[in-house]
N, C-alpha and C positions, 0 to 999 in steps of 0.2 A: 587568656589562652589557652591558661593549663585547665581553667573553669569550662570553657568551650568542649575542648576536646573531651571531658570527663561526660560530658551530657550527649556530646556527639557517640562515645564508647555505651556509655548506659542505651541508647537509644537504638544502636547498633542489636546490643545482646537481647533486649526487648522485640526487636523487630526479628531476630535470627529465630526467635521461638514462632512468629507467624509467617514463616518462610514458604513459599509454595513455587515450586517450577512445573511448566508445563510445556506443552506445543501446540500449534495449531495450523489449520490449512484449509485454505477456497478459493474461491477466484473473487479478482477483481475487476469491477465494470470501469472501464476507463477514457479518457480522453485526452487531448492536448486544446488547452482553448487556443484559438487563435494561432494554430498551427501555421499554415499557409492557405493562398485561395487553391482552391481545388477545380480545376479544371478538365474538362472530356474531353475525347478525340475530336470533338467539332467547335474546340473552343468556349463552351458553354461551364458556367461555375455549377459544381455537384454538390452535395451535402455530405459531411463525414458522419460515420457512424462508431458507436462506443465499440470499442476494443473489450475483448472477454479473454482475460488472462490468469495464469495461476498468482498465488500466494501463500506462502507457508513460511513456518519459521519458529524460533524458542522463546516463551513469555517466563518473566517471573512476578511472584507477586510478595511486596513487603510489607508488612501491616505496621503501619503508623498509629491509629487508634482503633477503636470497633470500628467503625465504618468507611474511616479514611485508608488507601493502599496507595504505594508506589507503584507502579507498572513497568519495569523494563521491557523491551521487546528487540529482536533482532530479526529481519525477513528477508526472504528473497522476494520480491513483487515483481511480475511484469505491468508493464505499462506501454501507451500506446494510443493510434487510432488509425481507423479506417476509412474507405473513400469507394466509391462504386461507379466505374466510366460503362454505362450500358443505353447511352442515349442515341448510339447510333445500331442498324439492324446486325451489323456482324461484327459488333466487338462488346464485349460482356465480359470484362476484367475488373473482378473483386480486388484493390488492395489494401494489403494491412503493415503499417508498421510498428513494430513491435520493440520495447525499449527494457531492458532486465535491469534493475535496481539492487544494491543491498541495503538496505532502511533499518537505522536505528533508533527506538523511541524512548521517550521517558516520561510515562503515562502518568496522571493524578487520576485516584478512583475512587468513586463514592457507591457502595455494596448495601444493599436491602433487601431482608430476607425475608421470608414468609414461610408457612406451615412445609411446605414440599417444592416450591419455588422461589427462585429470588434473582435479580435482579442487579446491574451494575451502568454509573455512567463513567464515560474515561473524556479526558481531554491531556493535549501535550503536544510537543514539537518533536519533530521527526529531521533529522538526518539524511539524503539518501544520496548513494553515490552510483553514478551509471558505468557498470562495467561490460555490458554487451547490447547491439542491436540488429534487426534482423529487417528486412523488406522480402513479405509475402506474395506473390502473385498466384493468382486463381480464377479458372474463368476460359472464356476462349478469345480469338481474334481471327476473322475471317475463316471462320469455323474450322482453326487449329488449337486444339486445347494445348492450354496453358496451365502449368504447374511448377513453381518455379521459386525460390529461396535464395536472397543473396544477403551476404553480410555488410553491415553497415559499420562503417567505421568510427566508433566514439571518441578516438585517441585524438581526430583532429582537431583544430581550434575552434570549428564554429559551434561544438555541442559544450554547455556549460555541464561539466561531470558529477559539480556536487549541487545539492538542491536541498535546501530548507523549505519544507511545509509545518500546518499545522493538524492535527487529527484531532476528530471527535467522534461522539458515538456512544453505544450501548449494550447492550447485551443483557441476554438472559442465563439462568445458571440453575440446573437439576439436580443438588447434593449427589450422592450414593452414597456416602460416608462421610465420615467426619475428615479423612483425608482423600476422597477423589470427588472433584466439583467439575463434571462436565460441563462447556458451557457455548452458547450459539452468540458470535459477534457481529454488530453490524457495525460500519465504522466510514465515517468520509472523513478524505484527504485533499489539501486544497494547497497547491505549490506555493510559495510566495517569491520564489526566484527565478529569473526568467531561466525557460528551458534552453538557449541559444545564451553561447557568451556574448554580453552585452558589449564587449570592444569589437566583436567582428559583426552582429548583427543587432540592429536596434531595436527590439519590439520586446518592451516590457511586458504585454499583454500574454504572451504565449507561456503556458505555464502547466504543467501537469494538474487534471484534477480526477479522482477516482470514490467510487465505493467499493469498500470490500466485505463481503460476507463468507464467515470461516467459522467452523467448529474444533472447536478443542478440549482440551483437559489440563487440569492444575492439580498437581500430587503433593499435600501439602507434608514438610519435613519437621513439623512438629512431633513430639514424642507426645503419647497418648496420657 
């Protein structure tokens, strides 16, 4: 036990010399798989569409070896889905349901460098918590404009507020100096837990999925 503690402390000391912190922001292209069967005012099924939301947060990078890193993150991410009801001549309603999550990630990262540009791949688990929701209506009904936002009560039992996902992706890095490293990140996230509370709604195929595109920068805390 003592020897393990010594190894951990030694690793932490070495890793601190390779510690970087930063931030990122961008968009999340999301959907909710098998959410509901969408029907229009005529009772016919309509197709769902991608939801475009925001994603931003804080990032850290801890060096383990020359190329391998641990990348913890915490982020605010908008997820959701949308659909359009426009099969009738006097109905044109665009509905969007947005769900806001606080996500915590622990990613394994492999970096490769070039002369002026580098890259990386990441993969790891993500734990999310549903904090808020909105239903947004836009369009017209019988020639009357519709522009309305309604709160979704995410505290009711029908929602499974905790979400476990896996994230995989990669990005490009353009080092501006030994301490400042801007990056472009593209990542796919696949939910593994039910969007609904399984004790209320038995549909294990309803999961969040999304592709995020973000830009950010890491600042190295290592001394020159």
